[in-house]
C-alpha positions in Angstrom: -28.8 26.7 -36.7 -25.1 25.8 -36.7 -23.6 24.9 -39.9 -22.1 21.4 -40.6 -18.6 22.9 -40.9 -18.9 24.5 -37.5 -19.9 21.2 -36.0 -17.1 19.4 -37.8 -14.6 22.0 -36.6 -15.8 21.7 -33.0 -15.5 17.9 -33.2 -11.9 18.2 -34.5 -11.0 20.8 -31.8 -12.5 18.5 -29.2 -10.6 15.5 -30.4 -7.4 17.5 -30.6 -8.0 18.8 -27.1 -8.6 15.3 -25.7 -5.4 14.1 -27.3 -3.4 17.0 -25.9 -5.0 16.5 -22.5 -4.1 12.9 -22.4 -0.4 13.8 -23.1 -0.6 16.5 -20.4 -2.1 14.2 -17.9 0.5 11.4 -18.5 3.3 13.9 -18.2 1.8 15.4 -15.0 1.4 11.9 -13.5 5.0 10.9 -14.4 6.4 14.1 -12.9 4.5 13.7 -9.7 5.5 10.0 -9.5 9.1 11.0 -9.8 8.6 13.8 -7.1 7.0 11.3 -4.8 9.8 8.7 -5.2 12.3 11.5 -4.7 10.6 12.7 -1.5 10.5 9.1 -0.1 14.2 8.6 -1.0 15.2 11.9 0.6 13.5 10.9 3.9 15.1 7.5 3.9 18.1 7.1 6.2 21.2 5.9 4.5 23.8 3.4 5.5 24.8 1.7 2.3 22.1 3.2 0.1 20.3 -0.1 -0.6 17.1 1.0 1.1 17.1 4.4 -0.6 17.8 3.0 -4.1 15.2 0.3 -3.7 12.3 2.8 -3.9 13.2 4.0 -7.5 14.2 0.6 -8.8 11.2 -1.4 -7.7 8.3 1.1 -7.6 6.0 1.5 -10.7 3.4 3.7 -12.2 0.7 2.2 -14.4 -2.2 3.9 -16.2 -5.3 1.8 -16.7 -8.1 3.7 -18.5 -8.9 6.8 -16.4 -6.9 5.6 -13.4 -3.2 6.0 -12.6 -1.8 3.7 -9.9 1.5 4.3 -8.2 2.9 1.1 -6.6 5.5 2.0 -4.1 7.7 -1.0 -3.1 11.0 -1.6 -1.6 12.4 -5.2 -1.5 14.9 -4.6 1.4 13.8 -7.0 4.1 14.3 -4.3 6.8 12.3 -1.6 5.0 9.2 -2.1 7.2 11.3 -2.0 10.4 12.9 1.3 9.4 9.5 2.7 8.4 7.5 1.6 11.5 10.1 0.9 14.1 10.8 -2.3 16.0 11.1 -3.8 19.5 14.2 -5.3 20.8 15.0 -7.0 24.1 17.1 -4.8 26.4 20.2 -6.5 27.7 21.2 -8.3 24.5 25.0 -8.5 24.2 26.0 -7.9 20.6 29.3 -8.0 18.8 29.6 -5.3 16.3 32.2 -4.0 13.9 32.8 -0.6 12.4 32.1 -0.5 8.6 31.8 2.6 6.5 31.6 4.8 9.7 28.7 2.8 11.3 28.5 -0.1 13.7 27.3 -3.2 12.0 25.9 -6.4 13.7 28.3 -9.4 13.6 27.1 -11.8 16.3 24.7 -12.3 19.2 26.8 -13.1 22.3 24.0 -13.6 24.9 21.8 -11.8 27.4 22.5 -9.9 30.6 20.2 -8.5 33.3 22.8 -5.8 34.2 22.3 -3.4 31.4 21.1 -0.2 33.1 18.5 2.2 31.7 18.5 5.1 29.2 21.4 6.2 27.1 25.0 5.1 27.6 27.2 7.8 29.2 30.4 6.4 27.6 31.1 5.2 24.1 32.0 1.6 23.4 35.7 1.0 22.6 37.0 -1.6 20.1 38.9 -4.6 21.4 42.3 -5.7 19.9 40.5 -7.2 16.8 38.5 -4.0 16.1 35.2 -5.5 17.4 32.9 -3.6 19.7 30.7 -5.3 22.3 27.5 -3.4 23.1 24.5 -4.0 25.3 21.1 -3.0 24.0 19.3 -0.5 26.3 16.2 0.6 24.6 13.1 -1.6 24.2 11.6 0.3 21.2 13.4 1.8 18.3 11.1 4.3 16.6 10.5 4.3 12.9 11.4 7.0 10.4 8.0 7.1 8.5 9.7 8.0 5.3 6.9 6.4 3.2 3.9 7.5 5.2 5.0 11.1 5.7 5.9 11.5 2.0 2.6 10.1 0.8 0.6 12.2 3.3 2.4 15.3 2.1 1.9 14.3 -1.6 -1.8 13.8 -1.1 -2.2 17.2 0.6 -0.3 19.1 -2.2 -1.6 17.1 -5.2 -4.9 19.0 -5.8 -3.2 22.4 -5.8 -0.4 21.2 -8.1 -3.0 19.7 -10.5 -5.1 22.9 -10.5 -2.0 25.0 -11.3 -0.8 22.6 -14.1 -4.3 22.3 -15.6 -4.8 26.0 -15.6 -1.5 26.5 -17.4 -2.5 23.7 -19.9 -5.8 25.4 -20.6 -4.1 28.8 -21.2 -1.7 27.2 -23.7 -4.4 25.3 -25.6 -7.2 27.9 -26.1 
């Protein structure tokens, strides 16, 4: 028969272990949340950095009881278009300007039926005002899948990462 002191000691050790585990788990979740946001940001194409910065500024991690929820959000109105791709009408005539090394949309000038197919063989040249006139050729612009690919990779690696971290936690707390 176990003595009362042994039972009390076991209860104290169990309570201390639970407290340490909760701290370990919260730290583990926070590190993995930061890794996921970093992976998404790393895959995000950059023009001005608004889309890339939006992931960290507006995403959240919340623990409710035994569950931890990562809410990944980006308020940039074009985030979904960059993620999934978009359709455009070939033959649109667009006026663009060069800003920070990239062509930026300025104005829609109309539509033409004479736009050719495939990629342009020559580069657009600026007019006297520094504006470029281009004609869209592709019907579909593919997405970058920065969120989907990062989450899929995260889900695949998470069990192994947890097992390693939990084993290290148990070795330290025996």
